[in-house]
C-alpha positions as CSV (number, residue, x, y, z in Angstrom):
1,M,106.3,219.9,138.4
2,T,109.6,218.1,139.3
3,S,111.2,216.3,136.5
4,I,113.0,212.8,137.1
5,R,116.0,214.5,135.8
6,E,116.1,216.9,138.6
7,N,115.6,214.1,141.3
8,S,118.2,211.8,139.9
9,P,121.6,212.0,141.7
10,P,124.5,213.4,139.9
11,A,126.7,211.3,137.8
12,G,129.4,209.5,139.6
13,S,127.6,209.8,142.9
14,R,124.8,207.0,142.5
15,G,124.3,205.5,145.8
16,D,127.5,204.0,147.4
17,L,128.7,202.4,144.1
18,P,132.0,203.9,142.8
19,A,132.1,204.5,139.2
20,G,134.6,203.0,136.8
21,G,136.5,205.1,134.2
22,S,133.5,204.8,131.6
23,G,130.8,205.7,134.1
24,T,129.9,202.1,134.8
25,P,129.4,201.4,138.4
26,V,131.9,198.9,139.8
27,V,130.2,196.2,141.8
28,P,132.4,195.3,144.9
29,P,133.0,191.4,145.1
30,P,130.9,189.2,147.3
31,P,132.4,188.6,150.9
32,V,134.1,185.2,151.0
33,R,132.5,182.9,153.5
34,R,134.8,180.8,155.2
35,R,133.7,177.2,156.5
36,P,133.7,177.1,160.2
37,G,136.3,174.7,161.6
38,L,135.7,171.3,163.1
39,G,135.3,171.3,166.7
40,W,136.8,168.7,169.0
41,A,133.6,166.8,169.4
42,E,133.3,166.5,165.5
43,R,137.1,165.5,165.3
44,L,136.5,162.9,167.8
45,E,133.4,161.5,166.3
46,I,135.4,161.2,163.0
47,A,138.2,159.5,164.5
48,A,135.9,157.0,166.3
49,L,133.9,156.2,163.2
50,S,136.9,155.9,160.9
51,G,139.6,154.6,163.3
52,P,138.6,150.8,163.4
53,A,138.3,150.7,159.6
54,L,141.7,152.5,159.2
55,I,143.4,150.3,161.7
56,V,142.0,147.1,160.0
57,F,143.1,148.5,156.4
58,L,146.6,149.2,157.7
59,A,146.8,145.8,159.5
60,F,145.5,143.5,156.7
61,V,146.3,145.4,153.5
62,I,149.2,147.8,153.9
63,F,151.2,145.9,156.5
64,P,151.1,142.6,154.5
65,V,152.2,144.6,151.3
66,V,155.1,146.2,153.0
67,M,156.1,142.7,154.6
68,A,156.0,141.2,151.2
69,A,158.2,143.7,149.5
70,Y,160.7,143.3,152.4
71,Y,160.8,139.4,152.0
72,G,161.0,140.0,148.2
73,F,164.5,141.2,148.7
74,F,165.7,137.8,150.2
75,R,166.2,134.3,149.1
76,W,163.9,132.8,151.8
77,E,162.5,129.4,152.3
78,G,159.7,130.4,154.6
79,Y,161.1,129.7,158.0
80,G,163.4,131.6,160.3
81,V,164.5,135.3,159.9
82,P,165.6,136.0,156.3
83,T,169.2,136.6,156.1
84,D,170.2,136.0,152.3
85,F,169.8,139.3,150.8
86,V,169.6,139.3,147.0
87,G,168.3,142.9,146.3
88,L,166.3,143.2,143.2
89,K,167.3,139.7,141.9
90,N,163.9,138.2,142.5
91,Y,162.2,140.9,140.7
92,V,164.7,140.8,137.6
93,T,164.1,137.1,137.4
94,I,160.3,137.7,137.5
95,L,160.5,140.3,134.6
96,Q,162.8,138.0,132.6
97,D,160.8,134.7,133.1
98,P,158.9,133.5,129.9
99,L,156.4,131.7,132.1
100,F,155.5,134.9,133.9
101,H,155.2,136.7,130.6
102,D,152.7,133.8,129.5
103,A,150.7,134.4,132.6
104,L,150.6,138.0,132.3
105,R,149.3,137.7,128.7
106,H,146.6,134.9,129.9
107,N,145.5,137.6,132.6
108,A,145.3,140.3,129.9
109,T,143.3,137.9,127.6
110,I,140.9,137.2,130.5
111,V,140.5,140.9,131.2
112,V,139.4,141.7,127.7
113,L,137.2,138.7,126.9
114,S,135.4,139.0,130.4
115,L,134.3,142.6,129.3
116,V,133.6,141.5,125.9
117,L,131.6,138.3,126.6
118,Q,130.0,139.2,130.0
119,G,129.1,142.8,129.5
120,P,126.7,142.6,126.4
121,A,125.2,139.2,127.7
122,A,124.5,140.6,131.0
123,V,123.0,143.9,129.7
124,L,120.6,142.0,127.3
125,L,119.5,139.7,130.3
126,A,119.0,142.7,132.6
127,L,116.9,144.6,129.9
128,L,115.0,141.3,129.4
129,L,114.4,140.6,133.3
130,N,113.5,144.3,133.8
131,R,110.3,143.7,131.7
132,R,107.1,142.4,133.4
133,M,107.1,138.7,132.6
134,R,105.9,135.4,133.9
135,G,108.5,133.6,136.1
136,Q,110.6,136.8,136.3
137,S,111.7,136.1,140.0
138,L,112.5,132.6,139.3
139,I,114.6,133.5,136.2
140,R,116.4,136.1,138.5
141,V,117.2,133.5,141.0
142,L,118.5,130.8,138.6
143,I,120.8,133.2,136.7
144,F,122.2,134.4,140.0
145,V,122.7,131.0,141.6
146,P,126.1,130.2,139.9
147,Y,127.5,133.2,141.5
148,V,126.8,132.1,145.2
149,I,128.3,128.6,144.7
150,S,131.7,128.0,145.9
151,E,134.6,128.2,143.4
152,V,135.8,124.8,144.9
153,V,132.4,123.3,144.0
154,V,132.3,124.9,140.4
155,G,135.8,124.1,139.8
156,T,135.5,120.4,140.9
157,G,132.3,119.9,139.0
158,W,133.3,121.4,135.7
159,S,136.7,119.6,135.7
160,L,134.7,116.2,136.2
161,M,132.4,117.0,133.2
162,L,134.8,118.3,130.9
163,Q,137.5,115.5,131.2
164,S,138.0,113.3,127.9
165,T,135.7,110.8,129.4
166,G,133.3,113.3,131.2
167,A,130.0,114.0,130.8
168,L,130.2,116.6,128.1
169,N,131.9,114.3,125.5
170,D,129.8,111.4,126.5
171,L,126.6,113.6,125.9
172,L,127.9,114.7,122.5
173,G,128.5,111.1,121.5
174,K,125.3,110.0,122.5
175,I,123.1,112.8,120.6
176,G,125.5,112.2,117.4
177,L,127.8,115.0,117.6
178,G,130.9,113.0,118.2
179,A,132.7,115.1,115.9
180,L,132.6,117.8,118.3
181,E,134.2,115.8,121.1
182,N,137.4,117.5,122.5
183,E,140.0,117.7,124.9
184,W,138.3,120.7,126.7
185,L,141.0,121.1,129.3
186,S,144.3,120.1,127.9
187,D,144.2,121.5,124.3
188,P,145.9,124.7,124.3
189,D,143.7,126.2,121.5
190,I,140.4,125.4,123.4
191,A,141.5,125.6,127.2
192,M,141.3,129.6,127.3
193,W,137.8,129.4,125.8
194,T,136.7,126.7,128.3
195,L,137.8,128.9,131.0
196,M,136.0,132.0,129.6
197,G,132.8,129.9,129.3
198,I,133.1,128.8,132.9
199,I,133.9,132.2,134.2
200,T,131.1,133.8,132.1
201,W,128.6,131.1,133.4
202,K,129.5,131.9,137.2
203,Y,129.9,135.7,137.2
204,V,127.3,136.9,134.5
205,G,124.7,136.5,137.2
206,F,126.6,139.1,139.4
207,A,126.7,141.7,136.6
208,V,123.0,141.1,135.7
209,I,121.9,142.0,139.5
210,I,124.1,145.2,139.1
211,F,122.7,146.2,136.0
212,L,119.2,145.6,137.1
213,A,119.8,147.7,140.2
214,G,121.0,150.5,137.8
215,L,117.9,150.2,135.6
216,Q,115.6,150.5,138.7
217,G,117.0,154.1,139.0
218,I,116.3,155.2,135.5
219,P,112.9,157.2,135.6
220,E,110.0,155.6,133.7
221,E,108.8,158.9,132.6
222,L,111.7,159.1,130.2
223,H,110.8,155.9,128.5
224,E,107.1,156.8,128.3
225,A,108.0,160.4,126.8
226,A,110.3,158.7,124.1
227,A,107.6,156.2,123.4
228,I,105.2,159.1,122.8
229,D,107.5,160.8,120.6
230,G,107.5,157.7,118.5
231,A,110.9,156.1,119.4
232,S,111.0,152.3,119.1
233,Y,112.1,150.0,122.2
234,W,115.7,149.6,120.8
235,Q,116.0,153.4,120.2
236,V,114.9,153.9,123.8
237,Q,117.4,151.4,125.0
238,R,120.2,153.1,122.9
239,R,119.6,156.7,123.4
240,I,118.0,156.8,127.1
241,T,118.7,153.5,129.0
242,L,122.3,152.9,128.1
243,P,123.6,156.4,128.6
244,L,121.9,156.6,131.9
245,L,123.2,153.0,132.8
246,G,126.8,154.2,132.1
247,P,128.2,154.8,135.7
248,T,126.9,151.2,136.7
249,L,128.6,149.8,133.7
250,R,131.9,151.4,134.4
251,I,131.8,150.4,138.1
252,W,131.1,146.8,137.0
253,A,133.9,147.0,134.3
254,F,136.3,148.2,137.4
255,L,135.1,145.3,139.4
256,S,135.8,142.7,136.5
257,I,139.2,144.0,135.5
258,I,140.5,143.7,139.0
259,G,138.9,140.3,139.5
260,S,140.5,139.0,136.4
261,L,143.7,140.3,137.1
262,Q,143.6,138.3,140.5
263,L,141.9,135.1,139.1
264,F,143.4,132.1,140.9
265,D,141.0,129.7,142.2
266,L,138.9,128.3,139.3
267,V,142.3,127.8,137.2
268,Y,144.0,126.2,140.0
269,I,141.2,123.9,141.0
270,I,140.4,122.8,137.3
271,W,144.0,122.8,135.8
272,G,146.1,122.4,138.8
273,Q,149.6,123.9,139.0
274,Y,151.2,121.9,136.3
275,I,148.7,121.7,133.5
276,A,147.8,125.4,133.7
277,S,151.0,126.7,132.1
278,T,150.9,123.9,129.3
279,A,147.3,124.5,128.7
280,G,147.6,128.1,128.3
281,T,145.5,129.1,131.3
282,S,148.0,130.1,133.9
283,T,147.6,133.3,135.7
284,M,150.0,135.6,137.6
285,A,148.3,134.1,140.9
286,T,148.8,130.5,139.9
287,Y,152.5,131.2,138.9
288,M,152.9,132.9,142.3
289,V,151.8,130.0,144.1
290,S,153.4,127.3,141.9
291,Y,157.0,128.9,141.8
292,G,156.7,130.5,145.5
293,R,155.1,128.3,147.9
294,N,155.0,125.1,146.2
295,A,158.7,125.6,145.2
296,G,159.6,126.4,148.8
297,S,161.0,129.8,147.6
298,Y,158.9,132.1,149.6
299,G,161.1,135.2,148.9
300,Y,160.4,134.8,145.2
301,G,156.9,134.2,145.9
302,N,156.7,137.4,148.0
303,A,158.3,139.4,145.0
304,V,155.5,137.9,142.5
305,A,152.9,139.1,145.0
306,V,154.4,142.7,145.0
307,V,154.6,142.7,141.2
308,L,151.1,141.4,141.0
309,F,149.9,144.1,143.6
310,L,151.7,147.0,141.6
311,I,150.2,145.7,138.2
312,S,146.6,145.9,139.8
313,L,147.3,149.2,141.5
314,V,148.5,150.9,138.3
315,A,145.3,149.4,136.4
316,A,143.1,150.7,139.2
317,L,144.7,154.2,139.3
318,V,144.5,154.5,135.5
319,Y,141.0,153.4,135.3
320,Q,140.0,155.7,138.1
321,R,141.9,158.6,136.5
322,F,140.3,158.3,133.0
323,V,137.1,156.4,133.5
324,L,135.7,156.7,136.9
325,R,136.7,160.3,137.6
326,R,133.6,161.8,136.0
327,D,131.4,159.4,138.0
328,T,132.9,159.9,141.7
329,E,134.3,163.5,141.6
330,G,130.8,164.8,142.5
331,A,130.4,162.2,145.2
332,L,133.8,162.9,146.7
333,T,133.7,166.8,146.6
334,G,129.8,167.2,146.8
335,G,129.8,168.8,143.5
336,A,131.8,171.8,144.8
337,R,134.7,173.1,142.8
């Protein structure tokens, strides 16, 4: 009878695997597979698909920014070739102007209040509208309607209703709440909250639609499993819904921040170019138009536009680096590391 020990290969010669110093076989590393290079047909396809978008981006985004930066170095009145080179004087004036500091502070306030007011309200409305209820479609439409109304119509309508002799004060007086009548647009202590009320009314529907789309992607089985385990409705929303809705919340917050930094139309229509600064609602964009185009100083206005662009760019890059990176790196790299 032949034993197993007799049929086994001698130590150090097991198959083709070399032995280490302790007798443990050393497994050779797997061969590295190199991705095949792109052929000419694939390169031509990529160029044909991305070329038009790249040309439009360069023509309507990069080129205007470059030209604005160029004109910002001149004292220029908007016609002819700029010849009065002033270097960084326009940028120094902007950074030392207290009115620009006020506009920057107002933009920062709008960014924070937009996130604080619109975010929770939109989440609660989305959770409510995500449940089966009578008139669900009609309520969704009514909430989204303000978003599709033109800013000119919204601004004009609210400016008429919120005047001293407007509809709101008249309504408060007729229902016995005359003590609440106020200068909603001109009082610096109230004007910012008036602006935030109008912004929230107009843009909360957009946030609700985005959150509803995110809620549709959460598997219903997770909610059912949590309910079977005894979790309450609010525990399910806190432990399951909100964490899974995180990427949607972060994308909405990014859009809200960029939109708040560039806010112009509603403030300019409701408060105008002169009242906005005294009422405490001026923004960097209204400052640019007031002290650039309306003042006939297009070189200074271009410099303000460059500063506004840089502030928005830095905010976008920082948010992308520290908040959106975990949501987008898988999409950009295909999950490969």
